[in-house]
C-alpha positions in Angstrom: 38.8 3.2 6.3 39.4 -0.1 4.9 38.6 -0.5 0.4 35.1 -1.9 0.3 35.8 -5.9 -0.1 33.7 -9.0 -2.1 32.6 -11.2 -0.5 33.5 -14.5 -1.6 30.1 -15.8 -1.9 27.5 -15.4 -4.3 25.6 -12.1 -2.5 28.5 -9.8 -3.4 26.8 -6.6 -3.2 28.4 -5.5 -7.0 26.9 -7.2 -9.7 29.9 -10.2 -10.0 29.2 -10.5 -14.1 28.5 -7.2 -15.9 25.4 -5.9 -17.1 23.7 -8.1 -14.3 21.3 -6.5 -11.7 22.1 -6.9 -9.0 18.8 -7.3 -6.6 19.3 -3.7 -4.5 19.6 -1.8 -7.9 16.4 -3.6 -9.5 14.8 -3.1 -6.0 15.6 1.0 -6.7 14.2 0.4 -10.3 10.8 -0.8 -9.1 10.5 2.1 -7.1 12.1 4.2 -9.3 9.7 3.8 -12.3 6.4 3.8 -9.7 3.9 5.7 -10.4 5.6 7.6 -13.1 5.1 6.0 -16.6 7.6 8.1 -18.4 10.4 7.4 -15.3 13.5 4.9 -16.6 14.4 4.0 -13.9 17.9 5.4 -13.4 16.8 8.1 -11.3 14.8 8.3 -8.5 12.4 10.8 -7.2 12.2 12.4 -3.2 8.3 11.0 -3.8 10.1 7.4 -4.2 12.6 7.1 -2.3 10.2 7.9 0.6 7.7 5.0 0.2 11.4 2.5 -0.6 12.2 3.6 2.8 8.1 3.5 3.8 7.7 -0.1 2.7 10.9 -1.8 3.4 10.3 0.2 6.9 14.2 1.8 7.2 12.4 4.0 8.8 11.3 2.9 11.9 10.1 6.3 13.7 13.2 5.4 16.7 16.1 5.8 14.9 15.1 6.9 11.2 11.7 9.2 10.5 9.8 10.8 7.1 12.2 13.7 8.6 15.3 12.2 7.8 15.1 10.4 5.4 14.3 13.5 3.0 16.7 15.0 4.7 19.8 12.7 3.4 17.7 12.6 0.3 18.4 16.6 0.2 21.7 16.5 0.7 23.4 13.8 -1.8 21.3 14.6 -4.5 22.9 17.5 -6.8 21.4 22.0 -5.8 19.6 21.9 -9.5 18.2 18.3 -9.8 15.6 17.0 -7.9 16.3 12.9 -8.7 18.5 10.6 -7.1 21.2 7.9 -9.2 21.7 4.5 -8.3 25.3 5.3 -7.2 24.0 8.6 -4.6 21.2 5.9 -3.3 23.6 3.4 -2.1 25.4 6.4 -0.6 22.2 7.2 1.1 21.3 4.2 2.1 24.8 4.7 3.8 24.0 7.5 4.7 20.9 6.0 6.6 22.5 2.9 7.8 24.2 4.2 10.5 21.4 5.4 12.0 19.1 3.0 11.3 22.1 0.2 12.7 23.5 2.5 15.3 25.1 -0.3 17.3 26.7 -2.4 13.9 29.8 -1.2 11.4 29.6 0.7 8.5 29.8 -2.0 6.8 27.6 -4.3 8.7 25.1 -1.9 8.8 25.3 -0.8 4.9 24.4 -5.0 4.9 21.8 -5.2 7.1 20.5 -2.1 5.0 20.3 -3.9 1.7 18.7 -6.9 2.9 15.7 -5.0 4.0 15.6 -3.7 0.4 16.6 -6.3 -1.9 13.7 -8.2 -4.0 11.5 -5.6 -2.1 9.3 -3.7 -5.5 6.8 -0.8 -4.2 3.8 -2.1 -2.0 0.8 -1.9 -2.3 -0.1 -2.7 0.9 -2.3 -5.6 1.1 -5.2 -3.5 -2.0 -6.0 -7.2 -3.6 -6.4 -9.7 -0.7 -9.7 -9.9 0.9 -9.8 -9.2 4.4 -12.0 -12.0 6.5 -12.0 -10.1 9.4 -14.7 -10.7 11.6 -16.6 -6.4 11.0 -16.5 -7.3 7.5 -18.0 -10.5 7.6 -20.4 -8.8 10.2 -21.6 -5.9 7.6 -21.7 -8.4 4.1 -24.0 -11.0 6.2 -27.2 -9.7 4.0 -29.4 -12.1 7.3 -28.8 -8.9 9.0 -29.6 -6.1 6.6 -32.7 -3.6 8.0 -34.9 -1.5 6.2 -34.9 -1.6 2.3 -31.5 -3.1 1.7 -32.9 -6.5 3.2 -35.4 -6.1 -0.1 -32.7 -6.7 -1.8 -31.3 -10.4 -0.4 -33.5 -13.8 -0.5 -33.4 -15.9 2.9 -30.5 -17.1 1.2 -28.1 -14.5 1.1 -28.5 -14.4 -2.8 -29.1 -10.8 -4.1 -32.5 -10.6 -6.2 -30.9 -8.0 -8.4 -33.0 -5.7 -10.2 -36.2 -6.9 -9.0 -35.1 -6.0 -5.5 -33.1 -3.3 -6.3 -36.0 -1.5 -8.9 -38.6 0.4 -7.8 -41.1 -1.3 -9.5 -43.7 1.7 -9.8 -46.2 1.4 -7.0 -48.3 4.3 -7.2 -49.9 3.1 -4.2 -49.4 6.3 -2.8 -47.0 4.7 0.2 -43.0 5.0 0.5 -41.3 2.3 -1.2 -40.3 -0.6 1.0 -43.2 0.4 3.5 -45.2 -2.7 5.2 -48.4 -2.4 6.3 -49.8 -0.6 2.6 -53.2 -0.8 2.1 -53.9 -0.8 5.9 -55.1 2.6 6.8 -58.6 1.9 5.3 -58.7 -0.7 8.1 -57.6 1.0 11.2 -59.8 4.5 10.1 -63.5 2.3 9.7 -61.9 0.2 12.4 -61.8 3.4 15.1 -65.5 4.5 14.3 
């Protein structure tokens, strides 16, 4: 097997300058500390390893499944430890890259694998984006509200605030929001 050759372009994965973090290692660190306040970013738990594999589309459901990812993790990590180091992480990627990019040479497959991960961080997939889907706009269109919710907005769709929300105590004996309050006596007298 030929020794790993460094490509001459700036895309070499063994950080050219000592102390410079490669984009791959940066991604590794981001995922390693995800959801763990005590994590140093030097090693990665199985949970974050599988999150990385999901978020970076290494798991494609065909060639690589969550099971494969777990098996590789268990194989690479030491017996008594629960984490992998960056070096082991690269081994694990090498292992998975053969499955994920079947037709390619080991070297190419590994490069493809790195491309999937570099510059990525744990996705909080679209948490803050507001979705402008027809469903959501239909559900939030106040003009279509009915019942007591209708009372909470004025004609322009602006909320009435406290007045539309709190039941300003009504001792008439009718259920709140009932429209025909006070009409009972008329009906009864009308039928006599």
